[in-house]
C-alpha positions as CSV (number, residue, x, y, z in Angstrom):
1,M,121.5,102.8,117.7
2,G,117.7,102.4,117.1
3,V,117.0,105.5,117.4
4,S,119.0,106.6,114.5
5,V,118.0,104.0,112.4
6,L,114.1,105.6,113.3
7,F,115.5,109.0,112.4
8,L,117.5,107.8,109.1
9,A,114.3,105.7,108.0
10,T,112.6,108.6,108.2
11,G,114.9,110.9,106.6
12,F,114.6,108.2,103.8
13,V,111.3,108.0,103.5
14,V,110.5,112.0,103.5
15,F,113.1,112.1,100.7
16,S,111.8,109.0,98.6
17,V,108.3,111.6,98.7
18,A,110.3,114.6,97.5
19,G,111.7,112.5,94.9
20,Y,108.5,111.3,93.5
21,R,107.3,115.1,93.5
22,I,110.8,116.1,91.6
23,V,109.7,113.2,89.1
24,L,105.8,114.2,88.2
25,W,107.7,117.9,87.8
26,T,110.1,116.7,85.3
27,R,107.3,115.1,83.1
28,G,105.2,117.9,83.4
29,R,103.1,117.7,86.5
30,R,103.9,121.6,87.0
31,R,101.5,122.5,89.4
32,P,102.1,125.5,91.8
33,T,102.0,124.0,94.6
34,E,104.3,121.4,93.5
35,I,107.9,123.5,94.7
36,P,106.6,124.1,98.0
37,L,106.0,120.7,98.4
38,I,109.3,119.5,97.2
39,T,110.9,122.0,99.3
40,L,109.3,121.3,102.8
41,A,110.4,117.5,102.2
42,C,113.5,117.8,101.2
43,A,114.0,119.8,104.4
44,L,112.7,117.4,106.3
45,G,114.6,114.9,105.2
46,T,117.7,116.8,105.7
47,A,116.3,117.6,109.5
48,F,115.7,113.9,110.2
49,I,118.8,112.7,108.9
50,T,121.2,115.5,110.9
51,L,119.1,114.4,114.0
52,A,120.0,111.0,113.6
53,P,122.5,110.3,116.9
54,V,124.9,108.6,114.9
55,V,124.9,111.5,112.1
56,Q,125.3,114.2,114.7
57,A,128.5,112.0,116.2
58,A,130.1,112.4,113.2
59,E,129.1,116.2,112.4
60,S,130.4,117.6,116.0
61,A,133.9,115.6,114.9
62,L,134.0,117.9,112.1
63,L,132.6,120.8,114.1
64,P,130.9,121.2,117.6
65,S,127.1,121.0,117.5
66,L,127.2,121.5,113.3
67,G,124.0,118.7,113.7
68,R,122.1,121.4,115.9
69,L,123.2,124.2,113.3
70,L,121.7,121.9,110.5
71,S,118.5,120.5,111.5
72,N,117.2,124.2,112.9
73,M,118.2,125.6,109.2
74,C,116.2,122.9,108.1
75,T,113.3,123.3,110.3
76,L,113.5,127.0,109.6
77,V,112.9,125.8,105.7
78,A,110.7,123.3,106.3
79,A,108.3,125.8,108.1
80,F,108.8,128.5,104.7
81,G,108.0,125.6,102.5
82,F,105.0,124.5,105.0
83,L,103.5,128.1,105.0
84,H,104.4,128.7,101.0
85,L,102.4,125.7,100.5
86,M,99.2,127.0,102.8
87,L,99.5,130.2,100.9
88,Y,97.9,128.7,97.9
89,V,95.2,127.3,100.4
90,G,94.0,131.0,101.6
91,H,95.0,133.0,98.6
92,P,94.3,133.2,94.6
93,A,98.0,131.5,93.5
94,E,98.5,134.4,91.3
95,Q,98.6,135.9,94.2
96,V,101.3,133.5,95.8
97,P,104.6,134.5,94.2
98,S,104.5,138.2,95.7
99,K,103.3,137.5,99.0
100,V,106.1,134.5,99.4
101,R,108.8,137.2,98.3
102,P,109.0,138.9,101.4
103,R,108.9,135.8,103.3
104,L,111.7,134.0,101.6
105,L,113.6,137.5,102.2
106,A,113.0,137.1,106.1
107,L,114.0,134.0,105.8
108,L,117.7,134.0,104.3
109,L,118.4,137.2,106.7
110,T,117.4,135.5,109.8
111,L,119.7,132.1,108.5
112,V,122.4,134.3,107.6
113,G,122.2,136.0,111.2
114,M,122.4,132.5,112.6
115,I,125.2,131.5,110.8
116,A,126.7,134.4,112.4
117,M,125.8,133.6,115.7
118,F,127.4,130.3,115.8
119,A,130.3,131.2,113.9
120,L,130.9,133.8,116.6
121,S,130.0,131.0,120.0
122,T,131.8,128.6,121.0
123,P,129.3,125.7,121.2
124,P,129.3,122.6,122.9
125,G,129.9,118.8,120.9
126,G,127.6,116.4,121.2
127,T,124.3,117.3,120.6
128,G,124.3,120.6,120.8
129,V,122.4,121.2,124.0
130,F,122.5,125.0,124.6
131,T,121.3,125.5,128.1
132,G,123.1,127.3,130.7
133,L,125.5,128.7,128.3
134,Y,123.4,131.4,127.2
135,A,124.6,134.1,130.4
136,T,128.2,133.3,128.9
137,Q,127.4,133.7,125.6
138,P,125.2,136.2,124.5
139,T,125.7,135.1,121.1
140,L,124.2,131.6,121.7
141,A,121.3,133.6,123.1
142,A,120.7,135.6,120.0
143,Y,120.9,132.5,117.7
144,T,118.4,130.9,119.5
145,L,116.3,134.1,119.6
146,L,116.5,134.4,116.1
147,Y,115.6,130.6,115.1
148,S,112.6,130.7,117.8
149,L,111.3,134.3,116.3
150,Y,111.4,133.2,112.8
151,L,109.4,129.7,113.2
152,G,106.9,131.9,116.2
153,T,106.0,134.3,113.3
154,A,105.9,131.2,110.9
155,V,103.5,129.5,113.3
156,L,101.3,132.5,113.9
157,E,101.2,133.3,110.2
158,L,100.2,129.4,109.9
159,I,97.3,129.9,112.8
160,V,95.7,132.7,111.1
161,L,95.3,130.7,107.6
162,T,93.9,127.9,108.8
163,M,91.4,129.5,111.2
164,S,90.4,131.5,107.8
165,S,90.0,128.8,105.7
166,I,88.4,126.2,107.9
167,R,84.9,127.6,107.0
168,Y,85.1,127.2,103.2
169,A,87.3,124.3,103.5
170,R,84.8,120.9,103.2
171,T,84.7,117.6,104.9
172,W,88.8,116.4,104.9
173,L,90.5,119.5,104.2
174,R,88.3,121.1,107.0
175,A,89.2,118.2,109.3
176,G,93.4,118.9,107.7
177,M,93.3,122.3,108.9
178,V,91.4,121.5,112.2
179,L,94.4,119.8,112.8
180,L,96.8,122.2,111.5
181,A,95.9,124.9,113.4
182,I,96.0,122.8,116.7
183,G,99.5,122.1,115.8
184,S,100.3,125.0,115.4
185,T,98.9,126.7,118.4
186,L,100.7,124.0,120.3
187,A,103.9,125.3,118.3
188,A,103.4,128.7,119.5
189,G,102.8,127.9,123.0
190,Y,106.1,126.0,123.1
191,L,108.0,128.8,121.3
192,A,106.7,131.1,124.0
193,H,107.7,129.5,126.3
194,K,111.3,128.9,124.9
195,L,112.0,132.6,124.6
196,W,110.6,133.2,127.8
197,S,113.5,130.5,129.2
198,V,116.1,131.9,126.8
199,L,115.8,135.7,127.8
200,S,115.2,134.4,131.8
201,E,119.0,132.6,132.2
202,L,120.4,136.0,129.7
203,L,118.9,138.1,132.3
204,T,119.6,136.2,135.3
205,G,121.9,133.6,134.9
206,A,119.7,131.0,135.8
207,V,119.1,127.5,133.9
208,A,115.4,127.9,132.9
209,E,115.2,124.4,131.5
210,P,115.9,121.8,134.1
211,Y,116.8,117.9,133.0
212,C,113.6,116.5,131.8
213,P,113.1,112.8,133.2
214,S,110.2,112.9,130.9
215,A,108.2,114.7,128.2
216,F,105.4,115.5,131.0
217,A,107.3,115.3,134.0
218,T,107.0,119.1,135.2
219,I,105.1,122.1,133.5
220,D,108.2,123.2,132.5
221,C,109.2,119.6,131.1
222,T,105.4,119.7,129.0
223,F,106.5,122.6,127.0
224,A,109.9,122.2,125.9
225,I,109.3,118.4,125.4
226,G,105.6,117.7,125.3
227,L,104.3,120.5,123.0
228,P,106.5,119.9,120.4
229,A,106.0,116.5,120.1
230,L,102.2,116.7,120.0
231,S,102.9,119.8,117.6
232,V,104.9,117.9,115.3
233,L,102.5,115.2,115.5
234,A,99.3,117.1,114.6
235,I,100.8,119.2,112.1
236,V,101.9,116.0,110.3
237,L,98.3,114.3,110.6
238,G,96.4,117.6,109.3
239,A,99.1,117.6,106.6
240,A,98.2,114.2,105.8
241,V,94.4,114.2,106.3
242,P,93.2,115.7,103.1
243,T,95.3,113.4,101.3
244,L,94.9,110.1,102.9
245,G,91.2,110.5,104.0
246,P,89.4,110.1,100.8
247,R,91.6,107.2,100.1
248,C,90.8,105.6,103.2
249,E,86.8,106.5,102.5
250,Q,87.2,105.0,99.3
251,L,88.7,102.1,100.5
252,V,85.7,101.5,103.2
253,R,83.4,102.4,100.8
254,S,84.5,100.1,98.1
255,L,84.9,97.4,101.1
256,S,81.0,98.4,101.7
257,Q,80.0,97.9,97.8
258,R,81.5,94.6,97.6
259,R,80.2,93.3,101.0
260,S,76.6,94.8,99.8
261,Y,77.1,93.2,96.3
262,R,77.7,89.7,98.3
263,R,75.1,89.8,100.7
264,L,72.7,90.5,97.7
265,Y,73.9,87.2,95.7
266,P,71.4,84.8,97.0
267,L,68.2,87.6,95.8
268,W,70.0,88.0,92.8
269,H,70.7,84.3,91.5
270,T,67.3,83.0,92.8
271,L,65.7,85.4,90.6
272,H,68.5,85.0,87.7
273,T,67.9,81.1,87.7
274,A,64.1,82.0,87.6
275,M,64.6,84.8,85.0
276,P,67.6,84.7,82.9
277,S,66.7,87.9,80.9
278,I,67.4,89.8,83.9
279,A,70.9,89.2,83.4
280,F,73.4,92.3,81.6
281,T,74.2,90.7,78.7
282,G,74.2,93.2,76.0
283,E,76.8,95.4,77.4
284,D,78.8,97.6,76.0
285,P,82.8,96.8,76.4
286,A,84.0,100.5,76.8
287,R,82.3,100.6,80.0
288,T,82.9,97.0,81.2
289,A,86.5,97.2,80.4
290,T,86.8,99.9,83.4
291,T,84.4,97.7,85.8
292,P,85.8,95.5,88.3
293,E,85.3,92.1,87.5
294,R,84.0,91.5,90.8
295,G,82.1,94.3,93.1
296,G,82.5,98.0,92.6
297,S,79.8,100.6,92.1
298,E,79.1,100.0,88.6
299,Q,78.7,96.2,89.4
300,L,76.5,96.5,92.3
301,Y,74.3,99.1,91.1
302,R,73.5,96.5,88.1
303,R,72.8,94.1,90.4
304,V,70.7,96.1,92.0
305,V,68.7,97.1,88.9
306,G,68.6,93.4,88.2
307,I,67.0,92.3,91.0
308,R,64.0,95.4,90.5
309,D,63.5,94.1,87.1
310,G,63.0,90.7,88.5
311,L,60.4,91.6,91.1
312,L,58.7,93.4,88.4
313,L,58.6,90.2,86.4
314,L,56.8,88.5,89.3
315,R,54.0,91.2,90.1
316,P,51.5,88.9,88.1
317,Y,52.5,86.0,90.6
318,R,52.1,88.2,93.6
319,S,48.9,87.4,95.8
320,A,47.8,90.4,98.7
321,E,46.4,87.1,100.2
322,D,49.5,85.4,100.6
323,T,50.9,88.8,101.7
324,R,48.4,89.3,104.5
325,A,49.0,85.3,105.9
326,H,52.6,85.8,105.5
327,Q,52.5,88.8,107.7
328,A,50.4,86.4,110.0
329,A,52.9,83.9,110.2
330,V,55.9,86.1,110.8
331,Q,53.9,87.2,113.8
332,R,53.3,84.1,114.9
333,D,56.5,82.9,114.2
334,G,58.0,85.5,116.7
335,V,60.2,87.5,114.1
336,A,61.9,90.2,115.2
337,E,59.9,93.8,114.4
338,Q,63.0,94.9,112.9
339,D,63.2,91.4,110.3
340,R,59.3,91.3,109.9
341,A,59.0,93.7,106.8
342,A,61.7,92.2,104.9
343,T,60.6,88.6,105.6
344,V,57.3,89.1,104.5
345,E,58.9,90.4,101.1
346,A,61.4,87.3,100.9
347,R,58.0,84.6,101.8
348,D,55.9,86.8,99.2
349,I,58.9,86.5,96.6
350,H,59.2,82.8,97.3
351,T,55.8,81.8,96.8
352,A,55.6,84.0,93.7
353,L,58.6,81.9,92.2
354,S,56.8,78.8,92.7
355,R,53.6,80.4,90.8
356,H,55.8,81.9,88.4
357,R,57.5,78.1,88.0
358,R,54.0,76.5,87.4
359,D,52.8,79.5,85.3
360,T,50.0,80.3,86.7
361,P,49.5,84.0,87.2
362,I,47.1,85.8,89.6
363,S,44.2,87.3,88.2
364,D,44.6,91.3,88.3
365,G,42.1,92.2,91.2
366,E,44.4,89.9,93.4
367,R,47.8,91.3,92.9
368,T,50.1,92.9,95.2
369,R,53.1,94.9,94.7
370,A,56.3,94.2,95.7
371,A,57.5,97.2,98.1
372,E,58.3,100.6,96.9
373,P,61.9,101.2,96.1
374,Y,63.9,104.0,97.9
375,D,64.8,107.0,96.7
376,D,68.2,106.4,98.1
377,L,70.2,104.1,96.4
378,T,71.7,103.1,99.9
379,D,68.8,102.9,101.8
380,E,67.8,100.6,98.6
381,I,70.5,98.1,99.0
382,S,70.3,98.0,102.8
383,W,66.6,97.3,102.4
384,L,67.5,94.5,99.2
385,V,69.8,93.1,101.4
386,R,67.9,92.6,104.5
387,V,65.1,90.4,102.0
388,S,68.3,88.7,100.6
389,E,69.3,87.4,104.1
390,A,65.4,86.2,104.8
391,L,65.7,84.5,101.5
392,T,67.7,82.0,102.2
393,K,66.1,81.2,105.6
394,Q,63.1,80.3,103.1
395,P,62.4,76.5,102.0
396,L,63.5,76.6,98.1
397,P,60.4,76.7,95.6
398,A,59.6,73.2,94.1
399,G,61.5,72.4,90.9
400,T,64.7,74.2,91.3
401,D,68.0,72.7,92.4
402,D,69.3,70.9,95.9
403,E,71.5,74.0,96.7
404,R,71.3,77.6,96.8
405,P,74.3,79.4,96.8
406,Q,75.3,81.7,98.8
407,H,78.3,83.8,97.6
408,P,78.6,84.9,94.1
409,Y,80.7,83.3,91.5
């Protein structure tokens, strides 16, 4: 029962994807790739549902091995849909319709041939296992050969399309293409073994596909069960990676930006308390309306700009003598070498803020500048985060509140 639930649930999920694509199509989003996607999803959904054991039992009550016929036909339609989709990757969109027509004709002829061979046979009941019947029923062998030849041709073409497109694809699409090529190669190995098994049984009468206790129990079991399972997994991942990869990357980037935004808060708050003018107060509502209330790349960027503005305003209060004293102090205090520069900068800021509150600037000849900003924003954020964390370890400048908030509001 558990297998039936899994297959039925998967089928309905795939059908929901097809329904979503159909809704987009009816609402005017008529991209050329929508039709093959809808075809692929509908065929896969039907294949999963017809393969569910509970459905196969009902199908066999109507016609022996009907589930095998329906699932095999849906598999070929799904392969055609996937091949149709991949043609848009390897060829200009205007060339695809002319390339699809002969492949569609081949699919229709194969399906008609399979139905004819199935009708001329006496297939077994249950799940439609034809092994051991090819020698006595050559029509079942012809059925399986037609299925394997069409699917094998489609798989080989997928290998060619993916291999020719890999070097032109970028990042996630390239990763998807690599997985598709691997999955297609595994499928080709499975189909080659399938053809050999059918022909061997047809010619010798010996059953070439023994019972398999597990997917990788023997070499034959690996080709018959293990390879198709791994092939489907690789192809599904390859199809999903180009779509889900950028979204996952964006999610990780967003979480990282949010974390940096929070870690910069002690430094920003300390500077803002002393110099409220560094805050963005007169912002364009059209811009702020699309900015997340907390975090986000634009918020993080504005926080970095505010911190840099504050450091510029502190320049008249920074002393080169203080910097030298702080450099000697961090060595004396045993601060880790990778943290020394940030600790010195934090102590310089701490001392400069004390002077700023007393309004006792340094003469021009004795001033020192803040650390130069990095050209790369990511490196700049990383540097300021280290300074912010080092600043939280410094005592509060005189005349400030008793607490320094550690997290953003």
